[in-house]
N, C-alpha and C positions, 0 to 999 in steps of 0.2 A: 454329602461328598461338600466341601466346602473350595470354594475358589476363590483364590486371590486374584485380587483389580489390580493389574499392571500398569493403568493407567494413572499417571500423576496427575497430569491434567482431568481428571472427573472427578479426583477429589478438593482441588480447591476451588474457592470463589472464583468468579471469572475475572476479576477485577486483580487478581494473582497472579494471572496466566499473562496478561495482555499486559499489562502497565507496566512500564519499562523502570520506575521505580522499585517495582518488588524484583524484578532480575538483578540487581546490586545490592539486595540483602545477602543474598545466600556471598558471594564472593567477597562481600565487606566484612564480613561476622568471621570467615576462614581465614582471608588473607591478614585480618589485624590478628587473630590470634596467633598466628603461624610464624606472623614478623615480631611481633611482643618477644613469641618462644624463642624463636633465634638470638634477638638482642639479648635476650637474658643469658641464654647459653654462651654469649660472648662475652659478654661482661662477667658472670661467673670465673669462665674460664682465664680470660686476662688481668680483671682487677678485683677479684676476691669482692665483687658487690654485687646485688640482681639488680636489675631493671628498676625497681622498686625503692630500694637504697638510693640508687641512682638520681632517680625523680625527686626524691626528699632532699638531696643533697644540693639539686639543680633550683630545687624551689625555694630553697634557704637563701642560699648564694643570691640569688636575685632579690630576697627580699631586701627590703628596709633595714639597717644596722644588721643584715644575715639573721633575722629571728622572727619566727611568725608565732602566731598561739597556736596552741594544738588543735583548738576547735577548727579554725580557719584553717590549717592544713590538711586535716582529716576529708574537710569538704573538696581542697582541690585536689586531693592523690582517689576520693571517692573511699576514701576507708572509713571502718565503724570505730569510734573513740579507743575500742579494746583491740583493735587491729592495727591502728597507728600507736598506739602505745608500746606494742609487743616490736614493731620496727624502730620506733623511737630507741628502744630500751636497747635492742641487740646493735644500734649506730653507736651509742653511748659508748657498749663495752668496746668498740673497736677505737674509741677517742673520736669519733667525727663527729658528734653531736653532742650537747649537753642540755639538761631541761633547767629553766630558772622559772623561779616563780613570777608571777605578775602583782606587783607592788597593790595596785589600786582593786585586786581581785583574789581574796585567799583562794578559792576554788581553779582558781585559773593557772595553765603554763605554757611557758614559752617553749617551743623548739630551738635552740640556737646551734649555728655551723658554729664548729673550732675548726682552728687554723688545719689542723690533720686532714680533718674532712674536707675541708677548702683543696687541698694536696691533692687528696683522693681522688677529688672530683676533676682535678684538672688532667690528674695522668691517665683515669678512665676515660675522659671526655675526648682525648685524643684517639684513641682508638674505635669508642662508642660514636663517632662523627663518621669517621670513615667507614663502619658497617653500615649507620643511617646511607649515607651516600649510594654506599655500593648496594644495598638491600631495595632501598626507597626511591630515593631521588633520581637517580640515572634510570629508573624505569620508568619516569616520566620527561614527557619534552615540558615546556615551559608554559604552554598554552592547558595540558595537564594538570600540571600544579596549580596553576590561579583558579582553574575551575574545581578540583577539588578546596583547595581554603575553603571557598567561595561557600561551599556544598557543606563542608563539617564544620562552619562557623555556623550556620544557618541550623544545623542539627544541633549544635553545641547551646544556641539560645532558644530551640524548643525546649532540651532537654532542663533547662535553668529553670522553665515555670513548672515541671516536675517533680524539682527538689523538696527536699524535705525542710 
């Protein structure tokens, strides 16, 4: 007869049980996925774009000359080069971005925001920012927001040490 251990405390190292930083991990990952899923669904329903589409367009809109090298964009998106290539091709079919060769690098290319992409981003942004406010910002008070921003920047800095 096999008995099942129903106590999770006995299967975890003691630090995971008592350290409040570990207590943040599961809610963080579940909330992040849930939030991204809801935002993606709303963008798809209202703007005919995914959250990844929106992120690419936003990064390009903020970039100098509204263009980024593909490898830089892939790093910012945390995408493989093949995943980004697919994403850019999809956005190019909609007329929102274009690829341009890098004159000084035969193998390099830029992703460039086209006027239609800027317009699509502006329209989607109106709805998206209301959703972000409703689903994220309104759930925090100012102190929570400031503390969360500090913590997330600290995590981002730590992750940069592990980038490839």
